[in-house]
MIGU-563229 format. One line per 2 residues: number of its first residue (from 1); their letters; for each residue x negated, y, z of C-alpha. Coordinates in nm, 2 decimals, padded with zeros to 4 digits. Each point is the difference from the previous one (the first is absolute). Layout:
% MIGU-563229
NUM = A = X/Y/Z; ...
END
This chain:
% MIGU-563229
1 = MN = 00.00/00.00/00.00; -00.12/00.35/-00.08
3 = LD = -00.09/00.17/00.33; 00.17/00.32/-00.11
5 = QA = 00.33/-00.19/00.01; -00.05/-00.06/00.37
7 = NT = 00.12/00.35/00.07; 00.14/00.14/-00.33
9 = TT = 00.21/-00.26/-00.18; 00.34/00.11/-00.12
11 = SA = 00.31/-00.21/00.03; 00.20/00.04/-00.33
13 = TD = -00.28/-00.09/-00.24; -00.16/-00.28/00.20
15 = MN = 00.34/-00.17/00.08; 00.14/00.03/-00.36
17 = GP = 00.28/00.22/00.13; 00.23/00.19/-00.22
19 = GP = -00.16/00.34/00.08; 00.18/00.32/00.07
21 = TG = 00.33/-00.12/-00.15; 00.07/-00.28/00.25
23 = VD = -00.12/-00.20/00.29; -00.17/-00.34/-00.03
25 = AD = 00.23/-00.25/00.18; -00.29/-00.24/00.08
27 = AQ = -00.21/00.28/00.15; 00.30/00.13/00.19
29 = AI = 00.05/-00.35/00.15; -00.36/-00.01/00.11
31 = AK = 00.03/00.34/00.16; 00.32/-00.10/00.18
33 = QA = -00.17/-00.32/00.13; -00.30/00.21/00.12
35 = WF = 00.25/00.24/00.17; 00.18/-00.29/00.18
37 = RY = -00.34/-00.13/00.13; -00.08/00.35/00.12
39 = EY = 00.33/00.03/00.18; -00.06/-00.34/00.16
41 = VR = -00.35/00.07/00.14; 00.10/00.35/00.11
43 = QR = 00.29/-00.13/00.21; -00.21/-00.28/00.14
45 = GH = -00.15/00.23/00.27; -00.15/00.29/-00.21
47 = IQ = 00.28/00.24/00.08; -00.04/-00.07/00.37
49 = YC = -00.38/00.04/-00.03; 00.04/00.34/-00.17
51 = KQ = 00.22/00.12/00.29; -00.26/-00.12/00.26
53 = AR = -00.29/00.15/-00.20; 00.18/00.33/-00.03
55 = KC = 00.06/00.00/00.38; -00.36/-00.08/00.07
57 = DN = -00.11/00.28/-00.23; 00.23/00.25/00.18
59 = FY = -00.15/-00.10/00.34; -00.35/00.05/-00.14
61 = LG = 00.08/00.35/-00.15; 00.21/00.12/00.29
63 = GG = 00.10/00.36/-00.01; 00.36/-00.09/00.09
65 = LQ = 00.02/-00.31/-00.21; -00.02/-00.24/00.30
67 = WD = 00.36/00.08/00.09; 00.30/-00.14/-00.18
69 = QD = 00.24/00.26/-00.13; 00.29/-00.15/00.20
71 = DI = -00.21/00.03/00.32; -00.09/00.36/-00.08
73 = DY = 00.37/00.09/-00.06; 00.10/-00.16/00.33
75 = LE = -00.27/00.18/00.20; 00.08/00.34/-00.15
77 = QQ = 00.37/-00.05/00.09; -00.12/-00.06/00.36
79 = GR = -00.21/00.32/-00.01; -00.32/-00.21/00.02
81 = KP = -00.31/00.02/-00.22; -00.16/-00.30/-00.18
83 = IE = -00.36/00.02/00.12; -00.26/-00.18/-00.20
85 = FN = -00.35/-00.09/00.14; -00.17/-00.17/-00.29
87 = EV = -00.27/-00.24/00.12; 00.03/-00.24/-00.29
89 = MD = -00.19/00.23/-00.24; -00.30/00.03/00.22
91 = AV = -00.02/-00.38/00.05; 00.03/-00.07/-00.37
93 = NT = -00.26/00.26/-00.08; -00.24/-00.16/00.25
95 = AL = 00.03/-00.33/-00.19; -00.04/00.18/-00.33
97 = GY = -00.31/00.17/00.14; -00.18/-00.33/00.04
99 = QI = 00.08/-00.10/-00.37; -00.11/00.35/-00.12
101 = QN = -00.34/-00.03/00.18; -00.07/-00.35/-00.15
103 = RV = 00.02/-00.01/-00.38; 00.00/-00.31/-00.22
105 = DI = -00.31/-00.11/-00.18; 00.03/-00.26/-00.28
107 = TY = -00.29/-00.21/-00.13; -00.02/-00.31/-00.21
109 = RP = -00.22/-00.31/00.03; -00.06/-00.27/-00.27
111 = RG = 00.18/-00.32/00.07; -00.05/-00.22/-00.31
113 = NG = 00.08/-00.08/-00.37; -00.27/00.23/-00.14
115 = AD = 00.01/00.27/00.26; -00.32/00.19/00.09
117 = NE = -00.11/00.27/00.24; -00.04/00.26/-00.28
119 = IA = 00.37/-00.03/-00.11; 00.11/00.00/00.36
121 = AT = -00.19/00.33/00.05; 00.17/00.14/-00.31
123 = LT = 00.35/-00.11/00.13; -00.08/00.17/00.34
125 = KL = -00.09/00.32/-00.18; 00.32/-00.01/-00.20
127 = AM = 00.20/-00.06/00.33; -00.16/00.31/00.15
129 = QF = 00.08/00.20/-00.31; 00.36/-00.13/00.01
131 = AD = 00.03/00.11/00.36; -00.12/00.35/-00.07
133 = DN = 00.22/00.04/-00.31; 00.31/-00.12/00.17
135 = DL = -00.07/00.17/00.34; 00.02/-00.34/00.17
137 = KH = -00.06/00.14/00.35; 00.31/00.22/00.00
139 = AE = 00.21/-00.26/-00.18; -00.09/-00.25/00.27
141 = TQ = 00.10/00.25/00.27; 00.34/00.04/-00.17
143 = VF = 00.06/-00.37/-00.02; -00.12/-00.05/00.36
145 = SD = 00.23/00.28/00.13; 00.29/-00.14/-00.20
147 = GL = -00.05/-00.34/00.17; -00.04/00.14/00.35
149 = IE = 00.31/00.22/-00.03; 00.23/-00.18/-00.24
151 = QR = -00.12/-00.36/00.05; -00.12/-00.03/-00.36
153 = GY = -00.25/00.16/-00.23; -00.08/-00.08/-00.37
155 = YE = -00.28/00.06/-00.25; 00.07/-00.01/-00.37
157 = LR = -00.29/-00.12/-00.21; 00.05/00.02/-00.38
159 = LN = -00.12/00.15/-00.33; 00.07/00.36/-00.11
161 = FD = -00.02/00.11/-00.36; 00.06/00.37/00.04
163 = MN = -00.37/00.10/-00.02; -00.15/-00.31/-00.17
165 = LR = 00.13/-00.21/-00.29; -00.18/-00.31/00.14
167 = GK = 00.17/00.05/00.33; -00.14/00.12/00.33
169 = IV = 00.03/-00.20/00.33; 00.19/00.22/00.24
171 = LG = 00.11/-00.04/00.36; 00.31/00.16/00.14
173 = TL = 00.23/-00.02/00.30; 00.37/-00.08/00.01
175 = DP = 00.28/00.11/00.23; 00.07/-00.31/00.21
177 = MD = 00.38/00.05/-00.04; -00.04/-00.02/-00.38
179 = VI = -00.17/-00.35/00.02; 00.22/-00.30/00.06
181 = PD = -00.19/-00.32/00.08; 00.14/-00.35/-00.06
183 = PE = 00.26/-00.05/00.28; -00.09/-00.36/00.01
185 = GR = -00.38/00.06/00.04; -00.17/-00.10/00.32
187 = QY = -00.37/00.07/-00.06; -00.21/00.31/-00.02
189 = DP = -00.15/-00.06/-00.35; 00.24/00.10/-00.28
191 = DT = -00.13/-00.29/-00.21; 00.23/-00.22/00.22
193 = WA = 00.31/00.22/-00.07; 00.25/-00.08/-00.28
195 = DV = 00.02/00.36/-00.11; -00.03/00.37/00.10
197 = HI = 00.21/00.30/-00.10; -00.12/00.35/-00.04
199 = TR = 00.28/00.25/-00.04; -00.02/00.37/-00.09
201 = FM = 00.21/00.27/-00.17; -00.11/00.15/-00.34
203 = NM = 00.15/00.27/-00.20; 00.06/-00.03/-00.37
205 = DQ = -00.33/00.18/-00.09; -00.19/-00.25/00.21
207 = IE = 00.18/-00.29/-00.16; -00.08/00.13/-00.35
209 = TN = -00.37/00.05/00.09; -00.05/-00.34/00.15
211 = YG = 00.24/-00.22/-00.20; 00.09/00.19/-00.32
213 = LE = 00.28/00.20/-00.15; 00.22/-00.29/-00.08
215 = AR = 00.01/-00.10/00.37; 00.11/00.35/00.09
217 = TQ = 00.27/-00.01/-00.27; 00.14/-00.33/00.13
219 = IE = 00.02/00.13/00.36; 00.16/00.33/-00.10
221 = QY = 00.26/-00.19/-00.22; 00.09/-00.21/00.31
223 = YG = 00.04/00.28/00.25; 00.09/00.28/-00.25
225 = VT = -00.23/00.29/-00.07; 00.22/00.24/00.20
227 = GD = 00.25/-00.04/00.28; 00.00/-00.11/00.36
229 = TT = -00.16/-00.33/00.07; 00.07/-00.01/00.37
231 = EM = 00.33/-00.19/-00.07; -00.20/-00.29/-00.12
233 = IS = -00.22/-00.01/00.31; 00.08/-00.23/00.29
235 = SI = -00.10/00.10/00.35; -00.18/-00.32/00.11
237 = DE = -00.35/00.16/00.04; 00.00/00.35/00.13
239 = IP = -00.30/-00.02/00.22; -00.18/00.34/-00.03
241 = RS = -00.36/00.01/-00.12; -00.27/00.23/00.11
243 = TF = -00.02/00.27/-00.27; -00.05/00.37/-00.04
245 = AG = 00.38/00.04/-00.06; 00.07/00.13/00.35
247 = SD = 00.20/-00.13/00.29; 00.23/-00.29/-00.03
249 = DD = 00.30/00.23/00.08; -00.04/00.18/-00.34
251 = TL = 00.25/-00.14/-00.24; 00.08/00.00/-00.37
253 = NG = 00.35/-00.08/-00.10; 00.07/-00.13/00.35
255 = RP = -00.30/-00.23/00.00; -00.34/00.05/00.17
257 = LG = -00.28/00.13/-00.22; -00.24/-00.25/00.14
259 = AM = 00.23/-00.29/-00.05; -00.11/-00.30/-00.20
261 = YD = 00.29/-00.05/-00.25; 00.08/-00.34/-00.14
263 = SA = -00.04/00.02/-00.38; 00.00/00.36/-00.12
265 = YR = 00.07/00.36/00.09; -00.01/00.33/-00.18
267 = DG = -00.19/00.30/00.13; 00.14/00.29/-00.21
269 = SM = -00.04/-00.10/-00.36; -00.27/-00.27/00.06
271 = LY = 00.11/-00.36/00.03; -00.20/-00.22/00.25
273 = VR = 00.03/-00.38/-00.01; -00.14/-00.27/00.23
275 = VI = -00.28/-00.19/-00.16; -00.05/-00.35/00.15
277 = ER = -00.34/-00.16/-00.06; 00.00/-00.37/00.09
279 = QF = -00.31/-00.21/00.00; 00.06/-00.37/00.04
281 = WK = -00.18/-00.34/-00.04; 00.11/-00.22/-00.29
283 = NV = -00.14/-00.33/-00.12; -00.13/00.00/-00.36
285 = VC = -00.23/-00.22/-00.21; -00.35/00.17/00.01
287 = KI = -00.34/-00.06/-00.13; -00.23/-00.12/00.28
289 = AV = -00.36/-00.09/00.05; -00.07/-00.31/00.22
291 = YP = -00.36/00.00/00.13; -00.20/-00.31/00.09
293 = TG = 00.06/00.08/00.37; 00.37/-00.02/-00.06
295 = DI = 00.06/00.38/00.03; 00.27/00.14/-00.22
297 = RV = -00.01/00.35/-00.16; 00.28/00.15/-00.21
299 = IE = -00.16/00.14/-00.32; 00.32/00.11/-00.18
301 = DA = -00.12/00.36/-00.02; -00.38/-00.08/00.02
303 = TE = -00.25/00.16/-00.24; -00.19/-00.21/-00.25
305 = SQ = -00.32/00.04/00.21; 00.18/-00.13/00.30
307 = IQ = 00.13/-00.30/-00.18; -00.34/-00.08/-00.14
309 = HA = -00.16/00.04/00.34; 00.26/-00.24/00.14
311 = IG = -00.08/-00.26/-00.27; -00.37/00.05/00.07
313 = QG = 00.07/-00.08/00.36; 00.14/-00.34/-00.11
315 = AM = 00.37/00.10/00.03; 00.27/-00.16/-00.20
317 = LL = 00.27/00.21/-00.16; 00.36/-00.13/00.05
319 = NR = 00.36/00.12/00.01; 00.21/-00.05/00.31
321 = PM = 00.29/00.17/00.18; -00.13/00.28/00.23
323 = RR = 00.14/00.28/00.20; -00.02/00.35/-00.16
325 = VR = 00.14/00.33/00.09; 00.30/00.13/-00.20
327 = WR = 00.05/00.37/00.00; 00.35/00.13/-00.06
329 = VT = 00.11/00.37/00.02; 00.37/00.08/-00.03
331 = TQ = 00.27/00.24/00.09; 00.36/-00.10/00.08
333 = NT = 00.07/-00.06/-00.36; -00.32/00.03/-00.20
335 = VL = -00.32/-00.21/-00.03; -00.30/00.23/-00.02
337 = HD = -00.27/-00.27/00.00; -00.01/-00.38/00.02
339 = DW = -00.32/-00.18/-00.06; -00.28/-00.19/00.17
341 = SP = -00.21/00.20/00.25; -00.36/00.07/-00.11
343 = FK = -00.10/-00.05/00.37; -00.05/-00.32/00.19
345 = HF = 00.19/00.12/00.31; 00.27/00.24/00.09
347 = TI = -00.11/00.37/-00.03; 00.09/00.06/00.37
349 = IP = -00.23/-00.07/00.29; 00.18/00.01/00.34
351 = YF = -00.11/00.10/00.35; 00.20/-00.11/00.30
353 = PY = -00.13/00.10/00.35; 00.19/-00.28/00.16
355 = FR = 00.12/-00.29/-00.21; 00.18/-00.30/00.13
357 = RG = 00.13/-00.25/-00.26; 00.15/00.27/-00.22
359 = RT = 00.11/00.23/00.28; -00.20/00.33/00.02
361 = RG = -00.04/00.26/00.27; -00.20/00.32/00.04
363 = IV = -00.12/00.16/00.32; 00.29/00.25/00.01
365 = DN = 00.28/-00.25/00.02; -00.06/-00.10/00.36
367 = AI = -00.06/00.37/00.10; 00.35/00.11/-00.10
369 = GP = 00.16/-00.12/00.33; -00.26/00.16/00.24
371 = QE = 00.01/00.33/-00.21; 00.38/00.02/00.01
373 = MT = -00.01/-00.07/00.38; -00.25/00.28/00.04
375 = NK = 00.20/00.25/-00.20; 00.32/-00.08/00.17
377 = AI = -00.16/00.01/00.35; -00.16/00.34/-00.07
379 = SQ = 00.33/00.14/-00.14; 00.18/-00.12/00.31
381 = YL = -00.27/00.14/00.23; 00.03/00.34/-00.17
383 = HI = 00.38/00.00/00.02; -00.01/-00.07/00.37
385 = IN = -00.25/00.28/00.06; 00.22/00.24/-00.20
387 = SI = 00.30/-00.12/00.20; -00.17/00.08/00.33
389 = AN = -00.10/00.35/-00.12; 00.36/00.07/-00.11
391 = AG = 00.19/-00.19/00.27; 00.27/00.27/00.03
393 = WV = 00.14/00.23/00.28; 00.27/-00.01/00.27
395 = VE = 00.16/00.35/00.01; 00.29/00.13/00.22
397 = QN = 00.28/00.15/-00.21; -00.05/00.37/-00.09
399 = SL = -00.31/00.02/00.23; -00.25/00.12/-00.27
401 = TN = -00.04/00.38/-00.04; -00.27/00.04/-00.27
403 = MT = 00.11/-00.28/-00.24; 00.28/-00.24/-00.08
405 = TE = 00.00/-00.37/00.04; -00.04/-00.03/-00.37
407 = DL = -00.31/00.21/00.01; -00.14/-00.21/00.29
409 = ET = 00.07/-00.31/-00.21; -00.21/00.13/-00.29
411 = EG = -00.27/00.19/00.19; -00.02/-00.21/00.32
413 = AK = -00.31/-00.19/-00.11; -00.21/00.30/-00.08
415 = TG = -00.31/00.11/00.20; 00.05/00.31/00.21
417 = LV = 00.38/-00.03/00.02; 00.16/00.24/00.25
419 = IE = 00.35/-00.09/00.13; 00.21/00.25/00.20
421 = FK = 00.31/-00.11/00.18; 00.26/00.17/00.22
423 = KG = -00.08/00.07/00.37; 00.16/-00.27/00.21
425 = AT = 00.04/-00.24/-00.29; -00.16/-00.34/-00.02
427 = PP = -00.34/00.02/-00.18; -00.03/-00.18/-00.33
429 = SK = -00.19/-00.33/00.04; -00.18/-00.21/-00.27
431 = IE = 00.13/-00.35/-00.05; -00.26/-00.26/00.10
433 = AN = -00.07/-00.22/-00.30; -00.08/-00.37/00.00
435 = QI = -00.36/-00.09/00.05; -00.21/-00.16/-00.28
437 = PS = 00.02/-00.38/00.02; -00.33/-00.14/00.09
439 = GI = 00.01/-00.25/-00.29; 00.01/00.26/-00.28
441 = DK = -00.37/00.10/00.03; -00.10/-00.37/00.02
443 = LV = 00.18/-00.06/-00.33; -00.20/00.27/-00.17
445 = EL = -00.33/-00.13/00.13; 00.09/-00.36/-00.08
447 = GS = 00.11/00.08/-00.36; -00.31/00.21/-00.07
449 = AK = -00.23/-00.27/00.14; 00.16/-00.29/-00.19
451 = IR = -00.01/00.17/-00.34; -00.37/-00.04/-00.03
453 = VV = 00.01/-00.35/00.15; 00.24/-00.14/-00.26
455 = MG = -00.19/00.19/-00.28; -00.34/-00.15/00.09
457 = TN = -00.17/00.32/00.08; -00.11/00.17/00.32
459 = DA = -00.09/00.35/00.11; -00.38/-00.07/-00.01
461 = MS = 00.02/-00.07/-00.38; 00.14/00.34/-00.06
463 = GN = -00.24/00.18/00.23; 00.28/00.06/00.26
465 = GS = -00.14/-00.22/00.27; -00.05/00.09/00.37
467 = PD = -00.26/00.28/00.04; -00.13/-00.18/00.31
469 = AS = -00.06/-00.33/-00.18; -00.36/-00.10/-00.06
471 = GL = -00.14/-00.03/-00.35; -00.02/-00.38/00.03
473 = KT = 00.36/-00.02/00.11; 00.10/00.22/-00.30
475 = QV = -00.19/-00.23/-00.24; 00.17/-00.31/00.15
477 = DQ = 00.34/00.16/-00.04; -00.08/00.10/-00.36
479 = FA = -00.11/-00.36/-00.08; 00.31/-00.14/00.17
481 = GQ = 00.21/00.23/-00.23; -00.18/-00.13/-00.31
483 = MS = 00.07/-00.35/00.11; 00.37/00.08/00.02
485 = LA = -00.02/00.11/-00.36; -00.19/-00.32/-00.10
487 = VP = 00.30/-00.15/-00.19; 00.08/00.30/-00.22
489 = LD = -00.37/00.05/-00.07; -00.05/-00.37/-00.08
491 = NL = 00.29/00.01/-00.25; -00.15/00.32/-00.15
493 = GL = -00.31/-00.21/-00.06; 00.21/-00.26/-00.17
495 = TR = 00.15/00.26/-00.23; -00.35/00.14/-00.07
497 = HM = -00.12/-00.35/-00.11; 00.31/-00.04/-00.22
499 = LA = -00.07/00.33/-00.17; -00.37/-00.08/-00.05
501 = NR = 00.08/-00.34/-00.16; 00.27/00.15/-00.22
503 = LL = -00.23/00.28/-00.11; -00.27/-00.26/-00.09
505 = EM = 00.25/-00.18/-00.22; 00.09/00.33/-00.17
507 = FQ = -00.37/00.07/-00.07; -00.05/-00.34/-00.16
509 = SF = 00.33/00.00/-00.19; 00.01/00.35/-00.15
511 = LT = -00.36/00.13/00.00; -00.09/-00.22/-00.29
513 = EP = -00.10/00.25/-00.27; -00.35/00.15/-00.03
515 = QV = 00.00/00.33/00.18; -00.21/00.22/00.22
517 = VQ = 00.12/00.09/00.35; -00.14/00.31/00.17
519 = IS = -00.09/-00.08/00.36; -00.04/00.30/00.23
521 = HR = -00.20/-00.03/00.32; -00.23/00.19/00.23
523 = DA = -00.37/-00.09/00.00; -00.23/-00.01/00.30
525 = AG = -00.06/00.38/-00.03; 00.38/00.07/00.01
527 = NL = 00.02/00.10/-00.36; 00.32/-00.10/-00.19
529 = TT = -00.10/-00.19/-00.31; 00.20/-00.18/-00.27
531 = TP = -00.14/-00.32/-00.14; 00.13/-00.17/-00.31
533 = LP = 00.09/-00.36/00.05; 00.05/-00.20/-00.32
535 = IN = 00.22/-00.31/00.03; 00.08/-00.27/-00.25
537 = VE = -00.26/00.13/-00.24; -00.15/-00.25/-00.25
539 = QA = -00.38/-00.02/-00.01; -00.23/-00.06/-00.29
541 = DG = -00.05/-00.37/00.10; 00.38/-00.05/00.00
543 = SI = 00.04/00.01/00.38; 00.25/00.22/00.17
545 = LN = -00.12/00.27/00.24; 00.21/00.01/00.32
547 = DL = 00.26/-00.24/-00.13; 00.27/00.05/00.27
549 = TI = 00.23/-00.28/-00.14; -00.24/-00.28/00.10
551 = GE = -00.04/-00.15/00.34; 00.18/-00.02/00.33
553 = YA = -00.06/00.24/00.28; 00.11/00.03/00.36
555 = AV = 00.12/00.33/00.14; -00.16/00.12/00.33
557 = VS = 00.20/00.27/00.17; -00.15/00.19/00.29
559 = EQ = 00.06/00.32/00.20; -00.23/00.30/00.01
561 = PS = 00.04/00.32/00.20; 00.13/00.30/-00.18
563 = QI = -00.25/00.24/-00.15; 00.01/00.27/00.27
565 = TF = -00.01/-00.25/00.29; -00.28/-00.20/-00.16
567 = QN = -00.21/00.31/-00.07; 00.05/00.13/00.35
569 = SQ = -00.12/-00.33/00.14; -00.30/00.00/-00.23
571 = FE = -00.09/00.36/00.09; 00.01/-00.08/00.38
573 = QC = -00.22/-00.30/-00.05; -00.25/00.20/-00.19
575 = VR = -00.01/00.26/00.27; -00.05/-00.26/00.27
577 = MI = -00.28/-00.17/-00.19; -00.18/00.33/-00.04
579 = QD = 00.04/00.11/00.36; -00.03/-00.33/00.19
581 = LK = -00.21/-00.22/-00.22; -00.21/00.27/-00.17
583 = IP = 00.07/-00.14/-00.34; -00.10/00.26/-00.26
585 = IP = 00.32/-00.01/-00.22; -00.03/00.27/-00.28
587 = PD = 00.23/00.30/00.06; 00.17/-00.03/-00.34
589 = VV = 00.11/-00.35/00.08; 00.15/00.11/00.34
591 = LR = 00.17/00.29/-00.17; 00.18/-00.22/-00.25
593 = YS = 00.19/-00.18/00.28; 00.13/00.34/00.14
595 = NL = 00.34/00.15/-00.09; -00.14/00.33/-00.14
597 = AD = 00.18/00.11/-00.32; -00.32/00.07/-00.19
599 = KD = -00.21/-00.28/00.15; -00.11/-00.14/-00.34
601 = EI = -00.14/00.34/-00.11; -00.17/00.07/00.33
603 = AK = -00.15/-00.35/00.00; -00.14/00.06/-00.35
605 = RI = -00.16/00.33/00.12; -00.15/-00.17/00.30
607 = AA = -00.14/-00.28/-00.21; -00.15/00.25/-00.24
609 = QP = -00.18/00.20/00.27; -00.37/-00.08/00.09
611 = TA = -00.03/-00.27/00.25; -00.23/00.19/00.25
613 = TP = -00.27/00.27/00.02; -00.37/-00.09/00.06
615 = LE = 00.03/00.11/00.36; 00.31/-00.22/00.05
617 = EA = -00.18/-00.29/-00.17; -00.30/00.04/00.23
619 = KT = 00.23/00.01/00.30; 00.17/-00.31/-00.12
621 = AL = -00.34/-00.17/-00.06; -00.12/00.10/00.35
623 = TQ = 00.32/-00.13/00.16; -00.04/-00.33/-00.19
625 = AQ = -00.37/-00.02/00.11; 00.10/00.07/00.36
627 = TS = 00.27/-00.26/-00.02; -00.26/-00.25/-00.14
629 = VA = -00.25/00.07/00.28; 00.27/-00.04/00.26
631 = AA = 00.10/-00.33/-00.16; -00.36/-00.12/00.00
633 = QA = -00.05/00.10/00.36; 00.31/-00.19/00.09
635 = AN = -00.12/-00.30/-00.19; -00.34/00.02/00.17
637 = LQ = 00.16/00.01/00.35; 00.22/-00.29/-00.09
639 = AQ = -00.30/-00.20/-00.12; -00.20/00.08/00.32
641 = AI = 00.30/-00.12/00.21; 00.01/-00.33/-00.19
643 = SN = -00.38/-00.05/00.04; 00.02/00.07/00.37
645 = QA = 00.28/-00.25/00.04; -00.19/-00.26/-00.20
647 = TA = -00.32/00.06/00.22; 00.20/-00.04/00.32
649 = VM = 00.14/-00.33/-00.12; -00.34/-00.12/-00.11
651 = NK = -00.15/00.08/00.35; 00.28/-00.18/00.17
653 = VT = -00.04/-00.31/-00.21; -00.38/00.01/00.03
655 = AL = 00.03/00.01/00.38; 00.23/-00.30/00.00
657 = FE = -00.23/-00.19/-00.22; -00.31/00.07/00.22
659 = GI = 00.21/-00.09/00.30; 00.08/-00.34/-00.15
661 = RT = -00.37/-00.06/-00.09; -00.10/00.09/00.36
663 = SA = 00.25/-00.24/00.15; -00.14/-00.28/-00.22
665 = LL = -00.36/00.07/00.13; 00.12/00.00/00.37
667 = RA = 00.19/-00.32/-00.05; -00.31/-00.17/-00.13
669 = DP = -00.23/00.13/00.28; 00.19/00.15/00.30
671 = AL = -00.33/00.10/00.16; -00.02/00.29/-00.25
673 = AA = 00.29/00.17/00.16; -00.20/00.12/00.30
675 = IA = -00.27/00.14/-00.24; 00.26/00.17/-00.21
677 = DE = 00.16/00.16/00.30; -00.33/00.15/00.10
679 = IV = -00.06/00.13/-00.35; 00.34/00.17/-00.04
681 = AS = -00.01/00.13/00.36; -00.33/00.17/-00.07
683 = AG = 00.16/00.16/-00.31; 00.28/00.14/00.22
685 = FV = 00.27/-00.25/-00.10; 00.29/-00.01/00.24
687 = DA = 00.18/-00.33/00.03; 00.38/00.02/00.00
689 = NK = 00.05/-00.36/00.12; -00.10/-00.17/00.32
691 = PP = -00.31/-00.23/-00.03; -00.07/-00.26/-00.10
693 = IY = 00.09/00.07/-00.36; -00.06/-00.36/-00.09
695 = PA = 00.12/-00.28/00.24; -00.30/-00.19/00.15
697 = NV = 00.18/-00.34/00.02; 00.05/-00.03/-00.38
699 = AP = -00.21/-00.27/-00.16; -00.24/00.12/-00.27
701 = AP = 00.13/-00.06/-00.35; -00.22/-00.17/-00.26
703 = SP = -00.24/00.25/-00.15; 00.10/00.08/-00.35
705 = AL = -00.23/00.14/-00.26; 00.00/00.37/00.10
707 = PP = 00.03/00.25/-00.27; -00.26/00.27/00.00
709 = PG = 00.11/00.35/00.10; 00.23/00.16/-00.25
711 = TG = 00.17/00.33/-00.07; 00.37/-00.04/00.04
713 = LQ = 00.21/-00.14/-00.28; -00.29/-00.06/-00.25
715 = PD = -00.10/-00.36/-00.06; -00.29/-00.13/00.22
717 = HP = -00.18/-00.18/-00.29; 00.11/00.15/-00.33
719 = GV = -00.25/-00.22/-00.18; 00.17/-00.32/00.12
721 = GA = 00.32/00.08/-00.17; -00.18/00.12/-00.30
723 = AA = -00.21/-00.32/-00.03; 00.27/-00.25/00.08
725 = GH = 00.32/00.17/-00.11; 00.36/-00.10/00.07
727 = QI = -00.01/-00.29/-00.25; -00.31/-00.17/00.15
729 = GI = 00.17/-00.33/00.02; 00.10/00.01/-00.37
731 = RG = -00.34/00.09/-00.13; -00.17/-00.30/00.15
733 = GG = -00.14/00.15/00.32; 00.19/-00.24/00.23
735 = TP = 00.20/00.11/00.30; -00.10/00.33/00.15
737 = TP = -00.18/00.00/00.33; 00.23/00.12/00.29
739 = GA = -00.08/00.35/00.09; -00.18/00.07/-00.32
END
C-alpha cells in the first residue's frame, strides 16, 4: 500500500462509489457497521469513564470546579459559601515534578541477525534526533499528567506527509476521552486488544484536505449543505471536553458549547462530523520468513534488501495466515479510508498509572473523597463562625432611641456599634450562639492529611516538611514518597519501553531509502554542531552503509536528570573537587556547567586567554617543587621508621637466638654457669631471676657437636650447604650427616 494513502485516501474513488450524484450502498453499510461497533464500545464503560475523568480533571484544576452545581445552589439558598481548599493540584504537581526532573534516554543494542554496534549507534542517534524534533520531554509530561489525573494517557506514533513526501515519523498525544480501548481487553499491551477507536470532530475543510473532495461531497449530501443538524443528534454522549470554548454553562441552541455531540453539529455555516478511526486485528494470508531457529517474521511489506538478507540467513519464504492491523476511518454514513495499516501495531501507546486487569485508576480518583470532606468541613466551619458573629439581639419593644430594630438587624454585627436605649428600659442583649462542635476542626485536619496519603505523596517531597526535621529525616521522607509512586513510575517505564520498540520498528520499516539525516549535538567544548549521517547508502563495493533494515536490536530505556538539575550537580562537584581535592580543573570546563546565559561565549574567551604569566608559572613551579620536597621528606621519614622497626625486630630475634645457644652450652657443662655469672656481673649485668639460673640436679645431656659462634640468623657454615646442597642424597653423596 502507498504510505500516502495511510492518511490521505479518499472514499468515493477507492470504493468505486457513484460519486457526488449518489451514495455507495456497500460503503454506507460498512460505515453503519463501524458506527454500531463504536456505539457498543462507547456504552461498555467509556461514557462512565468520561464522567469520572471529567470529575478528576475538575478536582485537579479547582477554582470552584470541585463543587457540583446542585450543591452550590443549595448552599447559596442557605446563605452559605462553597469554600474550596484545593490540595489535589499540589499533590499531582509534586508527582509531576519527579517525572520532569528525570527524562527518558533511549539507546539500542545489537541482538542478532546481522546487527552490529555501528548500526546500533546510528539508531541511537536517530532516536535522540526524533526526541528533539517531537519534543518528547513535554509530550511525556502531557501523557504522564493525563494518566495521573484522568487515569489514562495516550501517545500516537504515526507518519505525517505534510512536510515530507516520503513521510516523517511524528509523535503526538491524544485526549484520553477520545480514545476507546477494547472493552474486553484485560492486558496493558494494545497488541492483546481486539481493536481501539479514536474519535474526533472534523469540519468539511479538514475532511477535504485529509480525505478528498468526493468524501466531503458525500457527507454534505447526507446532512445537507445548510440547515440545522441538531435534530439528527442523539444525546447519549454529552460529556464536556476541556477546550478553549469557555465554561460548560455556555450554550449554543440550548446545548453546551463544550459538549461532545453524537454524529454531527453545525457551528454557524460550517458542518462538523464525528470521524471514527478504528484499528483492529484481522487474520489474512501473509508472506512470512521462517528462520532455521524457528522464528517467524512477516515480510509482506518488506523491501527487497530485507527479503534477500532473510534468504541469506537461511530463511524459507512461505505463505500462512497471520494477524495484521486493519485501518478503517468512517463517519456515521461514509467510509473515508479502509485498508491494511502500514504499521505492525496500533498507532496508540497507552499509559495507565494503576492497571488491574483492564481497570484503570489515577492518583486523583481516591483523593476526591478526602478533598470533598475537607471542602465541606471548611465551609461548615466558616458558616458556624459567621453565625456566632451574627447571632442576633434581644430587644425590649420600643426601647431603642438612636435606631430601629431593623437598623439593629442590619448593623448589629459592625465594629464600633453604639446602641442607645430609653432610661429605665431593659438593655439590649446579644443572643448567645451555639459553640463550634469539636469535631469540625478534626474533620478539616483529617481530610487534609489523607489527601496526600491516598495520592502517594507527602509534604517532604514538595518541600513543605517540618522545619525542625533533620536533613536525614527529610531525605527518608522523600524516599518514602517516591516508593509510594513506584507503581505509576514503573508503568511509565513500561510505556517508555513500548515507545522505544515501536520507534525501532518504524525506523527499520520506513527509513529504507538512501538519505542523509542531519544530527545536531554539542561537542566537548559546548559548541552546537550539525553532523550529516548517511543511511542506506550503497557503497562502491555494493555494500550498504548504515543499512537500518537489517538486524535485530534491543531497546534500552534509562532515566537521566533534566539538563538544569544535571548541570547544577556537575557544577557543584567541580567546585568541591577544586576546593577539597585541589584538582586543577580548567576554568572554562567549570563554567560550561554553570547556568549563565552566555557561558559558551565566556568559556571561549577564557580558553583563548594566555594560560599564565612567567611570574605565575615560576610561582607554580616553586609550589610544585616545595610539594615534591615535602613529599620526599615524608617518604624519608617513613623509610626511617620502617628501618628502625626492622632493626628492633632483628635485635630481639638475635637475643633470643643467643639465649638458646647459651642454654645449650650450660646444659652440656653446668659448671660454666658460675664462670658466666662472674663475667656478666663484672660487666654490670643485673639478674632479674633468682639463682640458680640452671637447676643443679639436671643430668648432663649428651654433648652434641657445638656450632661455632655465629651472628644471629645467618648460617653457621655457609660452605656446608653450598658444598652438599639440598639434593645431596640424589647426587650420590649418601645420607647427610646429622647436624651438617
